[in-house]
FIMIVO-603472 format. One record per residue (C-alpha): residue number from 1; residue in one letter; x, y, z. Coordinates in nm, 3 decimals. Each point is the difference from the previous one (the first is absolute). Layout:
num;residuo;px;py;pz
NUM;A;X;Y;Z
...
This chain:
num;residuo;px;py;pz
1;M;6.031;10.155;8.419
2;A;0.201;-0.285;0.152
3;A;0.122;-0.098;-0.346
4;A;0.111;0.357;-0.065
5;I;0.190;0.013;0.329
6;G;0.171;-0.338;-0.046
7;E;0.093;-0.289;0.230
8;A;0.222;0.212;0.225
9;G;-0.306;0.192;0.120
10;W;0.166;0.340;-0.048
11;I;0.111;0.207;-0.297
12;T;0.141;0.341;-0.085
13;V;-0.246;0.253;-0.135
14;P;0.199;0.057;-0.325
15;E;-0.012;-0.374;-0.072
16;L;-0.369;-0.021;0.085
17;L;-0.070;0.291;-0.236
18;T;0.114;-0.221;-0.287
19;R;-0.295;-0.226;0.080
20;V;-0.282;0.225;0.123
21;S;-0.082;0.370;-0.003
22;R;0.092;0.249;0.271
23;R;-0.371;0.052;0.061
24;T;-0.045;-0.372;0.067
25;I;0.291;0.001;0.246
26;G;-0.148;0.299;0.181
27;S;-0.336;-0.176;0.021
28;W;0.154;-0.319;0.140
29;V;0.189;0.197;0.265
30;A;-0.307;0.207;0.092
31;D;-0.208;-0.318;0.039
32;G;0.264;-0.164;0.219
33;K;0.073;-0.268;-0.257
34;L;0.360;0.122;-0.013
35;V;0.217;0.155;0.271
36;R;0.299;0.229;-0.043
37;L;0.315;-0.146;0.152
38;R;0.215;0.299;-0.089
39;P;-0.012;0.274;-0.265
40;G;-0.030;-0.172;-0.336
41;V;-0.062;-0.350;0.141
42;V;-0.337;-0.168;0.060
43;A;-0.105;-0.344;0.124
44;L;-0.300;-0.220;0.060
45;P;-0.118;0.048;0.361
46;T;0.081;-0.358;0.102
47;A;0.350;0.021;-0.148
48;G;0.055;0.339;0.159
49;Q;-0.044;-0.155;0.344
50;C;0.297;-0.233;-0.056
51;W;0.332;0.141;0.123
52;R;0.192;-0.167;-0.284
53;T;-0.221;0.175;-0.255
54;R;0.046;0.333;0.172
55;L;0.374;-0.057;0.022
56;A;0.035;-0.096;-0.367
57;A;-0.200;0.307;-0.099
58;A;0.210;0.224;0.224
59;L;0.322;-0.127;-0.160
60;D;-0.120;0.008;-0.360
61;G;0.184;0.252;-0.214
62;R;0.193;0.133;0.299
63;A;0.369;-0.033;0.090
64;A;-0.077;-0.154;0.337
65;V;0.017;-0.319;0.202
66;A;-0.232;-0.169;0.248
67;S;0.142;0.058;0.347
68;H;-0.062;-0.024;0.374
69;V;-0.302;-0.218;0.092
70;S;-0.100;-0.044;-0.366
71;A;0.341;-0.144;-0.087
72;L;-0.012;-0.231;0.302
73;A;-0.341;-0.121;-0.116
74;L;0.137;-0.065;-0.350
75;W;0.278;-0.205;0.159
76;E;-0.277;-0.190;0.187
77;L;0.141;0.092;0.339
78;I;-0.315;0.175;0.127
79;E;-0.367;0.033;-0.084
80;H;-0.069;0.337;-0.161
81;S;-0.243;0.214;0.195
82;P;-0.311;0.154;-0.163
83;G;0.176;0.337;0.024
84;P;0.204;0.185;-0.261
85;V;0.278;-0.153;-0.208
86;H;0.355;0.131;0.036
87;V;0.217;0.110;-0.290
88;T;0.344;0.164;0.000
89;V;0.144;0.231;-0.265
90;D;0.338;0.166;-0.031
91;L;0.070;0.330;0.176
92;T;-0.007;0.179;-0.333
93;A;-0.358;-0.111;-0.071
94;S;-0.317;0.174;0.110
95;G;-0.109;-0.082;0.351
96;R;-0.371;0.027;-0.070
97;G;-0.201;-0.314;0.061
98;S;-0.365;-0.079;-0.061
99;S;-0.293;-0.145;0.188
100;G;0.088;-0.346;0.131
101;V;0.372;0.039;-0.077
102;V;0.273;0.104;0.244
103;L;0.290;0.139;-0.201
104;H;0.349;-0.004;0.152
105;R;0.309;0.171;-0.139
106;S;0.347;-0.149;0.048
107;P;0.340;0.011;-0.175
108;G;0.138;-0.303;-0.182
109;I;-0.333;-0.178;0.001
110;F;0.074;-0.186;-0.323
111;D;0.341;-0.132;0.110
112;R;-0.156;-0.293;0.183
113;R;-0.318;-0.041;-0.201
114;R;-0.146;-0.350;-0.043
115;L;-0.281;-0.139;-0.215
116;V;-0.265;-0.185;0.203
117;D;-0.304;-0.145;-0.180
118;G;0.071;0.235;-0.287
119;L;0.009;0.312;0.218
120;P;0.314;0.198;0.095
121;A;0.063;-0.004;0.374
122;T;0.270;0.082;0.250
123;S;0.225;-0.286;0.115
124;V;-0.113;-0.203;0.299
125;E;0.259;0.155;0.231
126;R;-0.090;0.353;-0.107
127;S;-0.372;-0.075;0.029
128;I;0.052;-0.121;0.357
129;V;0.209;0.299;0.106
130;D;-0.236;0.250;-0.167
131;T;-0.304;-0.156;0.166
132;W;0.173;-0.025;0.337
133;G;0.061;0.373;-0.005
134;R;-0.353;0.080;-0.115
135;P;-0.238;-0.287;0.086
136;T;-0.302;0.208;-0.113
137;G;-0.292;-0.198;0.136
138;M;0.203;-0.310;0.086
139;R;0.121;-0.107;0.340
140;R;0.377;-0.016;0.040
141;S;-0.044;-0.363;0.108
142;A;-0.136;-0.084;-0.348
143;V;0.306;0.154;-0.164
144;R;0.218;-0.193;0.245
145;A;-0.173;-0.325;-0.098
146;A;0.049;0.084;-0.369
147;T;0.372;0.056;0.065
148;I;0.040;-0.339;0.166
149;T;-0.194;-0.171;-0.280
150;A;0.202;0.172;-0.271
151;V;0.330;-0.120;0.147
152;R;-0.132;-0.352;0.065
153;R;-0.125;-0.023;-0.361
154;R;0.333;0.143;-0.118
155;L;-0.167;0.289;-0.179
156;C;0.270;0.214;0.158
157;S;0.289;-0.053;0.238
158;P;0.087;0.164;0.332
159;R;0.304;0.148;-0.174
160;E;-0.219;0.166;-0.266
161;L;-0.227;0.137;0.273
162;T;0.305;0.135;0.184
163;V;0.126;0.174;-0.314
164;E;-0.343;0.157;-0.051
165;L;-0.007;0.111;0.362
166;E;0.341;0.164;-0.039
167;R;-0.153;0.221;-0.268
168;R;-0.269;0.114;0.245
169;P;0.172;0.137;0.313
170;R;-0.310;0.202;0.099
171;L;-0.257;-0.275;-0.049
172;A;-0.271;-0.001;0.265
173;G;0.045;-0.303;0.227
174;R;0.335;-0.079;-0.161
175;S;0.162;-0.151;0.311
176;E;-0.288;-0.245;0.049
177;L;0.023;-0.121;-0.359
178;A;0.380;-0.026;0.027
179;R;-0.038;-0.225;0.306
180;L;-0.244;-0.221;-0.188
181;V;0.232;-0.025;-0.301
182;A;0.290;-0.095;0.229
183;L;-0.205;-0.285;0.147
184;L;-0.094;-0.118;-0.349
185;A;0.367;0.012;-0.097
186;D;0.076;-0.224;0.299
187;G;-0.240;-0.260;-0.138
188;C;-0.338;0.070;0.161
189;Q;-0.283;-0.086;-0.239
190;S;-0.312;0.068;0.207
191;E;-0.128;0.204;0.292
192;L;0.022;-0.312;0.215
193;E;0.369;-0.043;-0.085
194;I;0.061;0.366;0.076
195;W;-0.175;-0.040;0.335
196;G;0.200;-0.311;0.079
197;C;0.325;0.161;-0.102
198;L;-0.053;0.308;0.219
199;Q;-0.183;-0.154;0.297
200;V;0.155;-0.346;0.024
201;F;0.321;-0.069;-0.190
202;R;0.172;0.337;0.045
203;A;-0.081;0.029;0.369
204;P;0.296;0.062;0.234
205;G;0.200;-0.315;0.070
206;M;-0.135;-0.197;-0.295
207;P;0.258;-0.174;-0.225
208;P;0.079;0.129;-0.352
209;F;-0.205;-0.139;-0.288
210;V;-0.052;0.029;-0.375
211;Q;-0.326;0.028;-0.192
212;Q;-0.115;-0.182;-0.312
213;R;0.282;-0.252;0.030
214;R;-0.001;-0.221;-0.312
215;V;0.033;-0.372;0.064
216;V;-0.014;-0.268;-0.271
217;V;-0.120;-0.347;0.101
218;D;-0.050;-0.285;-0.247
219;G;0.002;0.248;-0.287
220;Q;-0.259;0.227;0.161
221;A;0.087;0.354;0.106
222;F;-0.148;0.142;0.320
223;H;0.033;0.347;0.150
224;L;-0.001;0.011;0.379
225;D;-0.171;0.297;0.164
226;V;0.266;0.014;0.271
227;A;0.311;-0.217;0.019
228;Y;0.265;-0.045;0.267
229;D;0.272;-0.145;-0.219
230;D;0.241;-0.089;0.277
231;V;-0.245;-0.252;0.154
232;M;-0.217;-0.075;-0.307
233;L;-0.316;0.131;0.167
234;A;-0.281;0.138;-0.219
235;V;-0.300;0.204;0.112
236;E;-0.308;0.030;-0.219
237;M;-0.273;0.259;0.054
238;D;-0.337;-0.130;-0.115
239;G;-0.243;0.266;-0.116
240;A;-0.361;-0.035;0.108
241;A;-0.137;-0.042;-0.354
242;W;0.279;-0.173;-0.190
243;H;0.068;-0.278;0.249
244;G;-0.358;-0.063;0.108
245;S;-0.097;-0.271;-0.252
246;R;0.051;-0.372;0.047
247;Q;0.192;-0.023;-0.327
248;Q;0.240;0.273;0.107
249;R;0.057;-0.165;0.337
250;E;0.083;-0.327;-0.173
251;R;0.247;0.180;-0.227
252;D;0.159;0.163;0.305
253;I;0.040;-0.339;0.172
254;R;0.164;-0.148;-0.309
255;R;0.226;0.304;-0.035
256;D;0.113;-0.019;0.363
257;A;0.064;-0.371;-0.035
258;L;0.216;0.050;-0.309
259;L;0.201;0.271;0.175
260;A;0.050;-0.235;0.296
261;T;0.165;-0.256;-0.228
262;V;0.290;0.241;-0.051
263;G;0.016;0.109;0.362
264;W;-0.235;0.299;0.029
265;Q;-0.241;0.024;0.293
266;T;-0.306;0.217;-0.069
267;L;-0.205;0.201;0.248
268;R;-0.335;0.138;-0.113
269;F;-0.194;0.288;0.149
270;S;-0.355;0.088;-0.099
271;Y;-0.109;0.356;-0.065
272;S;-0.209;0.011;0.319
273;R;0.274;-0.140;0.219
274;M;0.274;0.218;-0.145
275;T;-0.197;0.321;0.044
276;A;-0.166;-0.085;0.333
277;T;0.295;-0.153;0.188
278;P;0.330;0.121;-0.148
279;E;0.179;-0.056;0.331
280;A;-0.092;-0.370;0.002
281;C;0.115;-0.029;-0.362
282;R;0.334;0.155;0.091
283;R;0.045;-0.243;0.287
284;E;-0.078;-0.298;-0.223
285;V;0.242;0.114;-0.270
286;W;0.273;0.061;0.255
287;S;-0.063;-0.338;0.166
288;A;0.019;-0.186;-0.332
289;Y;0.307;0.198;-0.105
290;S;0.178;-0.077;0.329
291;A;-0.086;-0.369;-0.025
292;R;0.136;-0.016;-0.355
293;R;0.318;0.173;0.113
294;R;0.052;-0.267;0.265
295;L;-0.079;-0.272;-0.253
296;F;0.250;0.124;-0.257
297;G;0.260;0.128;0.246
298;T;0.124;0.354;0.046
299;K;0.132;0.026;-0.358
300;G;-0.337;-0.073;-0.151
301;V;-0.056;-0.101;-0.362
302;R;-0.097;0.167;-0.326
303;G;-0.253;-0.147;-0.239
């Protein structure tokens, strides 16, 4: 039976009929040796439990694309849930789905189609916006995390997300996503940087700053989380996981030392300190900034 089905673990009934009789297929299904994924498509039970198998079967022979949470999973931005797979077809197509498949209908679905692992899927920015509007079993925080990861990995840009948002004026939770995209456009690359930006660096009375400032030292390029160009002061926000190892701490020390050779002073705040005592962090930044102003004079410098 496995040889008749093939390595993919699923097959269309017409193709399987070229190998075995209809009576044999019916017997295998009745005995639970095969499961029906959709009309005209069967699979081995183990393969049928895999979301990729169910998605491939749902797309086979249909003018459709993987979308919503299934597209995000194909882009490796989330873990797919055990629930149904999501597929989108054009408005002119039938809106009838099948067991284990959520079928969406939308215009212009093929305009921004991509091929991911051999399967057609919506673009990253469209996948994010679609899922944000209809999380369907996912927490909004998971979609938010996927959005941040997608921009950090350069799978899409804040501009592309903004364009997609402009096409969806009635999207549920649109203003919240727009605020997130604006922060990503400013240079935030993690939830910690967003927290720091809103709770520390943009607080009333704090000096202006830039994010992801590129500095080249001895042929090496560094991107500063927060930079006060006029006094050459950098602030780095150390995530709990990424900056917890000894090797990473040693790299941070070397990085700060290299930046110091060209005049940059670096402040570092841990995740726990930044989130627990933002007021103290603000005071320390302001104190260092003021001291650098006095050191360089009122005109300041630019690195």
